[in-house]
MILUMDO-693598 format. One line per field, with one value per atom (N, C-alpha, C): residue number from 1; chain; atom name; x, y, z. Coordinates in steps of 0.2 Angstrom, whole numbers, plus 5000, padded with zeros to 4 digits. Example, Ala and Ser with C-alpha at 12.3 -4.5 7.8 and 13.67 -1.06 7.14 Angstrom:
REM residues 2
num = 1_1_1_2_2_2
chaine = A_A_A_A_A_A
atome = N_CA_C_N_CA_C
px = 5066_5062_5066_5064_5068_5064
py = 4972_4978_4984_4989_4995_5000
pz = 5039_5039_5039_5035_5036_5039
***
This chain:
REM residues 127
num = 1_1_1_2_2_2_3_3_3_4_4_4_5_5_5_6_6_6_7_7_7_8_8_8_9_9_9_10_10_10_11_11_11_12_12_12_13_13_13_14_14_14_15_15_15_16_16_16_17_17_17_18_18_18_19_19_19_20_20_20_21_21_21_22_22_22_23_23_23_24_24_24_25_25_25_26_26_26_27_27_27_28_28_28_29_29_29_30_30_30_31_31_31_32_32_32_33_33_33_34_34_34_35_35_35_36_36_36_37_37_37_38_38_38_39_39_39_40_40_40_41_41_41_42_42_42_43_43_43_44_44_44_45_45_45_46_46_46_47_47_47_48_48_48_49_49_49_50_50_50_51_51_51_52_52_52_53_53_53_54_54_54_55_55_55_56_56_56_57_57_57_58_58_58_59_59_59_60_60_60_61_61_61_62_62_62_63_63_63_64_64_64_65_65_65_66_66_66_67_67_67_68_68_68_69_69_69_70_70_70_71_71_71_72_72_72_73_73_73_74_74_74_75_75_75_76_76_76_77_77_77_78_78_78_79_79_79_80_80_80_81_81_81_82_82_82_83_83_83_84_84_84_85_85_85_86_86_86_87_87_87_88_88_88_89_89_89_90_90_90_91_91_91_92_92_92_93_93_93_94_94_94_95_95_95_96_96_96_97_97_97_98_98_98_99_99_99_100_100_100_101_101_101_102_102_102_103_103_103_104_104_104_105_105_105_106_106_106_107_107_107_108_108_108_109_109_109_110_110_110_111_111_111_112_112_112_113_113_113_114_114_114_115_115_115_116_116_116_117_117_117_118_118_118_119_119_119_120_120_120_121_121_121_122_122_122_123_123_123_124_124_124_125_125_125_126_126_126_127_127_127
chaine = A_A_A_A_A_A_A_A_A_A_A_A_A_A_A_A_A_A_A_A_A_A_A_A_A_A_A_A_A_A_A_A_A_A_A_A_A_A_A_A_A_A_A_A_A_A_A_A_A_A_A_A_A_A_A_A_A_A_A_A_A_A_A_A_A_A_A_A_A_A_A_A_A_A_A_A_A_A_A_A_A_A_A_A_A_A_A_A_A_A_A_A_A_A_A_A_A_A_A_A_A_A_A_A_A_A_A_A_A_A_A_A_A_A_A_A_A_A_A_A_A_A_A_A_A_A_A_A_A_A_A_A_A_A_A_A_A_A_A_A_A_A_A_A_A_A_A_A_A_A_A_A_A_A_A_A_A_A_A_A_A_A_A_A_A_A_A_A_A_A_A_A_A_A_A_A_A_A_A_A_A_A_A_A_A_A_A_A_A_A_A_A_A_A_A_A_A_A_A_A_A_A_A_A_A_A_A_A_A_A_A_A_A_A_A_A_A_A_A_A_A_A_A_A_A_A_A_A_A_A_A_A_A_A_A_A_A_A_A_A_A_A_A_A_A_A_A_A_A_A_A_A_A_A_A_A_A_A_A_A_A_A_A_A_A_A_A_A_A_A_A_A_A_A_A_A_A_A_A_A_A_A_A_A_A_A_A_A_A_A_A_A_A_A_A_A_A_A_A_A_A_A_A_A_A_A_A_A_A_A_A_A_A_A_A_A_A_A_A_A_A_A_A_A_A_A_A_A_A_A_A_A_A_A_A_A_A_A_A_A_A_A_A_A_A_A_A_A_A_A_A_A_A_A_A_A_A_A_A_A_A_A_A_A_A_A_A_A_A_A_A_A_A_A_A_A_A_A_A_A_A
atome = N_CA_C_N_CA_C_N_CA_C_N_CA_C_N_CA_C_N_CA_C_N_CA_C_N_CA_C_N_CA_C_N_CA_C_N_CA_C_N_CA_C_N_CA_C_N_CA_C_N_CA_C_N_CA_C_N_CA_C_N_CA_C_N_CA_C_N_CA_C_N_CA_C_N_CA_C_N_CA_C_N_CA_C_N_CA_C_N_CA_C_N_CA_C_N_CA_C_N_CA_C_N_CA_C_N_CA_C_N_CA_C_N_CA_C_N_CA_C_N_CA_C_N_CA_C_N_CA_C_N_CA_C_N_CA_C_N_CA_C_N_CA_C_N_CA_C_N_CA_C_N_CA_C_N_CA_C_N_CA_C_N_CA_C_N_CA_C_N_CA_C_N_CA_C_N_CA_C_N_CA_C_N_CA_C_N_CA_C_N_CA_C_N_CA_C_N_CA_C_N_CA_C_N_CA_C_N_CA_C_N_CA_C_N_CA_C_N_CA_C_N_CA_C_N_CA_C_N_CA_C_N_CA_C_N_CA_C_N_CA_C_N_CA_C_N_CA_C_N_CA_C_N_CA_C_N_CA_C_N_CA_C_N_CA_C_N_CA_C_N_CA_C_N_CA_C_N_CA_C_N_CA_C_N_CA_C_N_CA_C_N_CA_C_N_CA_C_N_CA_C_N_CA_C_N_CA_C_N_CA_C_N_CA_C_N_CA_C_N_CA_C_N_CA_C_N_CA_C_N_CA_C_N_CA_C_N_CA_C_N_CA_C_N_CA_C_N_CA_C_N_CA_C_N_CA_C_N_CA_C_N_CA_C_N_CA_C_N_CA_C_N_CA_C_N_CA_C_N_CA_C_N_CA_C_N_CA_C_N_CA_C_N_CA_C_N_CA_C_N_CA_C_N_CA_C_N_CA_C_N_CA_C_N_CA_C_N_CA_C_N_CA_C_N_CA_C_N_CA_C_N_CA_C_N_CA_C_N_CA_C_N_CA_C
px = 5339_5344_5345_5340_5341_5334_5334_5330_5326_5329_5323_5327_5322_5324_5321_5326_5325_5326_5322_5323_5321_5326_5322_5318_5314_5311_5313_5309_5311_5302_5297_5290_5290_5287_5286_5276_5272_5266_5266_5269_5269_5273_5277_5279_5275_5272_5267_5261_5259_5251_5255_5259_5264_5264_5268_5268_5262_5257_5252_5248_5249_5247_5250_5255_5260_5260_5259_5257_5252_5246_5240_5239_5243_5243_5244_5250_5254_5249_5243_5239_5242_5245_5250_5244_5243_5241_5246_5243_5243_5248_5257_5261_5258_5261_5260_5268_5264_5270_5271_5279_5282_5282_5285_5286_5290_5294_5299_5298_5291_5290_5291_5295_5296_5288_5288_5283_5286_5282_5283_5279_5283_5277_5280_5274_5278_5274_5276_5273_5277_5273_5278_5282_5286_5290_5295_5295_5299_5296_5301_5301_5302_5299_5300_5300_5304_5303_5304_5302_5302_5303_5309_5310_5315_5312_5316_5325_5329_5338_5337_5341_5341_5348_5351_5357_5353_5348_5344_5347_5351_5351_5347_5345_5340_5341_5336_5335_5337_5341_5341_5343_5340_5342_5350_5350_5355_5358_5364_5364_5367_5364_5367_5362_5360_5354_5346_5344_5337_5336_5329_5326_5322_5318_5318_5311_5303_5298_5296_5296_5295_5287_5285_5277_5274_5270_5266_5264_5263_5263_5265_5264_5265_5261_5254_5249_5249_5252_5254_5259_5263_5269_5266_5261_5259_5252_5251_5246_5250_5254_5259_5262_5264_5268_5265_5256_5251_5251_5249_5248_5253_5259_5264_5264_5264_5263_5257_5252_5245_5245_5252_5252_5259_5262_5268_5273_5274_5281_5280_5287_5288_5291_5290_5290_5296_5302_5308_5313_5317_5318_5313_5313_5310_5302_5296_5290_5293_5287_5286_5285_5288_5288_5294_5294_5298_5305_5311_5317_5319_5325_5328_5334_5337_5342_5347_5351_5357_5353_5348_5345_5337_5338_5330_5326_5319_5316_5310_5314_5310_5303_5300_5295_5298_5298_5301_5297_5297_5293_5297_5300_5304_5300_5301_5299_5304_5303_5305_5301_5300_5297_5297_5293_5292_5299_5305_5310_5315_5315_5321_5323_5319_5321_5320_5324_5325_5321_5315_5311_5310_5309_5307_5302_5298_5294_5297_5298_5301_5297_5294_5291_5297_5299_5303_5299_5303_5298_5293_5293_5289_5290_5284_5284_5286
py = 4420_4420_4414_4411_4403_4399_4394_4389_4387_4387_4385_4386_4388_4390_4383_4380_4378_4375_4375_4378_4371_4369_4364_4367_4360_4362_4354_4357_4351_4350_4350_4351_4352_4348_4350_4350_4348_4349_4356_4358_4365_4370_4370_4374_4375_4368_4369_4376_4374_4377_4386_4388_4393_4395_4392_4394_4393_4391_4390_4397_4399_4407_4409_4409_4416_4416_4411_4412_4413_4411_4412_4420_4424_4430_4433_4429_4430_4427_4423_4421_4413_4410_4405_4399_4393_4386_4383_4381_4377_4375_4371_4367_4358_4356_4349_4344_4339_4334_4330_4329_4323_4315_4311_4305_4304_4309_4309_4314_4318_4320_4328_4331_4335_4340_4347_4350_4355_4356_4359_4364_4372_4378_4378_4379_4382_4390_4395_4400_4406_4407_4415_4410_4404_4401_4399_4400_4398_4392_4389_4385_4385_4383_4386_4379_4375_4369_4369_4364_4362_4356_4355_4346_4346_4339_4339_4337_4339_4336_4330_4330_4324_4320_4323_4320_4319_4321_4316_4323_4327_4333_4338_4341_4346_4353_4353_4361_4366_4371_4376_4383_4387_4394_4396_4398_4402_4407_4407_4415_4419_4425_4429_4428_4423_4421_4424_4426_4429_4427_4424_4422_4428_4432_4436_4434_4439_4435_4442_4444_4448_4451_4455_4457_4463_4463_4469_4473_4475_4482_4482_4487_4488_4484_4485_4482_4476_4472_4463_4462_4468_4466_4466_4469_4471_4464_4463_4454_4451_4449_4444_4443_4448_4450_4447_4451_4447_4442_4439_4430_4426_4430_4424_4424_4431_4432_4426_4428_4424_4417_4415_4408_4404_4408_4405_4409_4414_4418_4424_4425_4431_4436_4442_4448_4449_4453_4454_4460_4463_4470_4475_4478_4487_4484_4488_4488_4487_4482_4485_4491_4493_4500_4502_4508_4512_4510_4507_4510_4513_4517_4522_4517_4518_4512_4515_4513_4516_4514_4508_4507_4510_4514_4516_4515_4517_4516_4508_4505_4499_4496_4494_4493_4486_4483_4477_4477_4469_4466_4461_4459_4454_4451_4443_4437_4433_4428_4421_4417_4412_4406_4402_4398_4392_4391_4389_4385_4391_4396_4401_4404_4403_4406_4413_4416_4423_4426_4428_4429_4436_4439_4445_4446_4451_4453_4460_4461_4466_4468_4477_4479_4484_4484_4487_4495_4501_4505_4508_4507_4511_4518_4522_4531_4529
pz = 4713_4715_4719_4723_4726_4726_4726_4723_4729_4734_4741_4747_4752_4761_4763_4770_4771_4779_4782_4792_4795_4799_4804_4811_4812_4818_4823_4829_4835_4835_4831_4831_4825_4821_4813_4811_4816_4815_4817_4823_4826_4821_4818_4815_4809_4805_4800_4802_4808_4810_4809_4812_4811_4802_4800_4792_4789_4789_4788_4786_4794_4795_4792_4790_4788_4780_4777_4773_4766_4773_4770_4769_4773_4772_4766_4762_4756_4750_4753_4745_4745_4749_4748_4751_4751_4751_4756_4761_4767_4765_4769_4766_4766_4761_4761_4763_4767_4767_4765_4764_4757_4761_4759_4760_4767_4766_4772_4779_4781_4785_4784_4778_4777_4774_4778_4776_4770_4765_4757_4754_4755_4752_4746_4740_4734_4733_4731_4731_4727_4722_4718_4713_4713_4710_4716_4721_4725_4733_4734_4738_4747_4751_4758_4760_4766_4767_4775_4779_4785_4786_4790_4792_4798_4800_4807_4804_4809_4806_4804_4798_4797_4802_4805_4808_4815_4818_4824_4828_4828_4833_4833_4839_4838_4834_4831_4827_4832_4830_4831_4824_4826_4824_4822_4815_4814_4817_4819_4822_4816_4818_4811_4804_4805_4799_4799_4793_4793_4787_4786_4780_4779_4774_4772_4767_4767_4762_4760_4753_4750_4750_4753_4755_4749_4748_4743_4745_4751_4753_4761_4764_4772_4774_4772_4777_4776_4771_4771_4775_4776_4782_4787_4790_4796_4797_4794_4793_4795_4792_4793_4798_4802_4808_4811_4814_4816_4819_4811_4810_4814_4813_4815_4821_4827_4833_4837_4832_4835_4834_4830_4828_4832_4839_4841_4839_4835_4834_4840_4840_4844_4841_4843_4837_4840_4838_4840_4836_4837_4834_4837_4832_4833_4829_4832_4828_4823_4819_4810_4809_4804_4802_4797_4795_4788_4791_4789_4790_4782_4785_4780_4779_4774_4772_4766_4764_4759_4754_4753_4747_4747_4751_4749_4757_4756_4761_4761_4767_4768_4774_4771_4778_4781_4786_4788_4796_4796_4802_4804_4810_4813_4817_4817_4819_4821_4826_4828_4826_4823_4823_4829_4831_4836_4836_4833_4833_4834_4833_4836_4827_4823_4815_4815_4812_4811_4805_4808_4799_4799_4793_4790_4784_4786_4781_4779_4772_4768_4763_4764_4757_4754_4749_4746_4744_4744_4742_4745_4752_4756_4757_4759_4760_4766
***
């Protein structure tokens, strides 16, 4: 559905430490910096990138925006959430757990990254 997701950061090195920890839980490799200072993650056919804003203005999170990451299990989602909190993220919304939705049960865990971007770990079909 999409080719990539990019978030802005005011401290790319700090964000890389945070996302390296999150993606390690998913079996991903550490991010690599390109020649423009952006950090790029490639995993399971998708790209996720971190950048300082090109326009020179401070990075800020999107109000109402969420970046969702597909999890293999509720246990993986919980480990992802714990890794995020341990590396500078902030737990938000309800505790990680099963939510009843019109699309069936979902195991969801929400974080804000160190720059305030809203992230979600989602496992579909949670019982």
